[in-house]
C-alpha positions in Angstrom: 0.1 0.0 0.1 1.2 3.5 -0.8 1.8 5.9 2.0 1.5 9.8 1.8 5.2 9.9 2.0 5.6 7.7 -1.3 3.1 9.9 -3.3 5.2 13.1 -2.1 8.3 11.5 -3.1 6.7 10.8 -6.6 5.6 14.4 -7.0 8.9 15.7 -6.1 10.5 13.4 -8.6 8.3 14.6 -11.2 8.8 18.2 -10.4 12.5 17.8 -10.4 12.5 16.2 -13.7 12.0 19.5 -15.7 9.5 22.1 -16.5 5.8 21.5 -17.2 4.2 21.9 -20.3 2.5 25.3 -19.5 5.7 26.7 -18.1 7.6 25.6 -21.2 5.1 27.3 -23.5 5.2 30.4 -21.6 9.0 30.4 -21.7 9.0 29.7 -25.5 6.5 32.5 -26.1 8.6 34.8 -24.0 11.8 34.0 -25.9 10.0 34.5 -29.2 8.7 37.9 -28.1 12.2 39.0 -27.0 13.6 38.0 -30.3 10.9 39.8 -32.2 11.5 43.0 -30.2 15.2 42.9 -30.6 14.8 42.3 -34.4 12.5 45.4 -34.5 14.9 47.5 -32.5 17.7 46.6 -34.9 15.6 47.5 -38.0 14.6 50.8 -36.4 18.3 51.5 -35.4 19.5 50.8 -39.0 16.8 52.9 -40.5 17.7 55.8 -38.1 21.3 55.6 -39.1 20.7 55.5 -42.8 18.2 58.6 -42.4 20.9 60.6 -40.4 23.3 59.9 -43.2 20.7 60.9 -45.7 19.9 64.1 -43.7 23.8 65.1 -43.6 24.0 64.5 -47.5 20.9 66.6 -48.1 22.2 69.4 -45.7 25.6 69.4 -47.6 23.6 69.8 -50.9 21.5 72.4 -49.6 24.5 74.4 -48.6 26.0 73.9 -52.1 22.8 75.1 -53.8 22.7 78.1 -51.4 26.2 79.1 -52.4 25.4 78.5 -56.0 22.2 80.6 -55.6 24.1 83.4 -53.9 26.7 83.4 -56.8 23.9 83.5 -59.4 22.3 86.5 -57.4 25.6 88.2 -57.2 26.3 87.8 -60.8 22.6 89.1 -61.5 23.2 92.3 -59.6 26.4 92.7 -61.5 24.6 92.2 -64.7 22.1 95.0 -64.2 23.9 97.2 -66.8 22.8 96.9 -70.3 26.1 96.3 -71.8 26.5 93.1 -69.6 23.2 91.8 -70.4 23.7 92.4 -74.2 27.0 90.7 -74.0 25.5 87.6 -72.4 22.5 87.5 -74.6 24.8 87.6 -77.8 27.6 85.1 -76.7 25.5 82.6 -74.7 22.1 82.6 -76.0 23.0 83.6 -79.6 20.5 86.5 -79.7 20.7 89.3 -82.3 18.8 92.5 -83.0 16.3 92.3 -85.9 17.8 92.4 -89.1 21.3 91.3 -88.0 22.9 88.3 -89.6 25.5 85.9 -87.8 28.4 84.8 -89.6 30.3 81.8 -88.0 33.7 80.5 -89.2 34.9 77.0 -88.3 38.1 76.5 -86.3 39.9 74.6 -89.1 
């Protein structure tokens, strides 16, 4: 006949043998959630680094465009006199007064 001590010993052996099924499932779920969170954190961090690099590149491009714009504006202010405007129109835009004829010679 089994005594109360024998039953307790069996329960102790069973508990000492490992985790129960619900405990194992909870532990697995916890590990999965931790891995998913770590993966998401890594993805967000990489995206942040990429965006910071892109921001730096765009700021450099913006500074270069501002310099270019300032140079163009400075040339525009210098070009307010009619002689400068006429020179640019004739040399760069191939503009002529009505009735004028352009003769071009080849370099050879």
